[in-house]
N, C-alpha and C positions, 0 to 999 in steps of 0.2 A: 533231798540231799541233807545229810547230817554233818554238823561241824562241831568241833570242840571249842568252847570259849577260851580266851587267852588267860583269864584269871580264875583262881580257885573259887569254888562255890561257898565254902565256909571254912572256919578255922580247923575243924576236925576232918572235913571231907576234902581230900586232895585229889580225888578223881574227877576229871572234867566231864560234865554231862553233855552228850551230843545234842545239838540243836538243829532244827530244820531251817532251811533257807527258802524263802519265797522269791523266785527269780523276777516276777513282775514287780514286787515291792522294791527290789534292788535296782531294777531298770528305771523305776520312777524317781530315783535319787539323783539322776544326772540327765543332761540334755545333749552334751557334745557327742559328735560322731568320731569314729575311728580312735577312740580312747578307752581301751579295755580296762575293766575294773575287776579285781580279784574278789570273788565271793566265797571261796573255799579252797582247801588244799587237800590233795590226795597224794600221800607219800611226798615225792619231790616235784609234784605237778601242781600248777595253779589252775583253778577253774574260774573262768572269767566270763562276765557278760559285757556285751558291747553293742552300741547302736551304730549302724552303718548307713550311709547315704552318699551316692555319687561313686566315683571311681577312686580306688586306692592307688598305690604305686606298685609297679612290677618289682618283685623281690624274691629272695630265696632264704630259706633257713637251712644252712649246710649241715647242722648237727642234730636236727630234730624234725619229726613229723609235726603237722599242725591239724587239729580237728576243728571243724566248723559244724555246729548244730544249729539250724535255723529254728528260732522260737516263733517269730512273726515276720511276715513279708516274704519277698522273693530275692534270693541272692544268686549271683552268677560268679563262679570261681573260674576266671579265665586262665587257661594253661596255654602254652605255645602251640599245642597241637589240637586242642579242643576246648569247648566251654562246658562246664558242669552247672546245670540249673538246679537250684535247691528251693524247696518250699517248706512251710512249717512242718516240723517233725522229721525233716530229712537232714542227713549229715554226710560229710565228705571228709576224708583224711588226705591232706596234701602230703605226699611222701617227702622225706628230707631231701634237700638238694634240687627240688623241682621248682622252677620259676613260676610264680603265679601272681594274679592280680584280682582281688575281690572287687565286685562292682554291684551296686544296688541302685536301681532306677528310682525306687521309692524308699521309704525308711524301712530298715530291717533291724530286728533284735535277734542276736545270736549268742550262743554259748561257745566258748573256746576252751580247749584243754591243751596246755603247753607246759613244758618244764619251767620251773621257777626261773625268772630272770630273762626269758626270751624277749627280745625287742620286737615290737609289732612290725617294724619296717625291715626286719632282717638285715641283709647286707646293703640295702639301698640307703638307709638313713634319710635325712631330709626333714622338711617342715612337719610331716605327719607323724614323726616319731613321738610316741606318747611317753610321758613320765609315769612310771609304775604307780598305781593307786590301789588301795585295798578298801573294800566295803565290809570286811569281816569284822 
């Protein structure tokens, strides 16, 4: 993944140079679960890494889809009518307005793609609502 740095490279060079991002390096910077960290931007979307363990809260994102891509571990996306099991390299898009609850029996590392400003707990709120953080 290529990112543009926030500051200019030099006095005469005002074009930002793209930089690669190592997702494993970014994941190594934090330990907390259910607290997504932005590692890049794509138009109006944030690309986030997150560590998951245990069961999250049932919630809905009324205005946006949510993409989960498993990097490591096994993740279950619980829907009201089915469970979606994901392993490394597998992804699932939760359609907007669909109630869901991610669950990880062991530790999972995942990548999320969401519009900037999306709250991780959607309409549910509560103790697991994460403060937006960036590792960019």
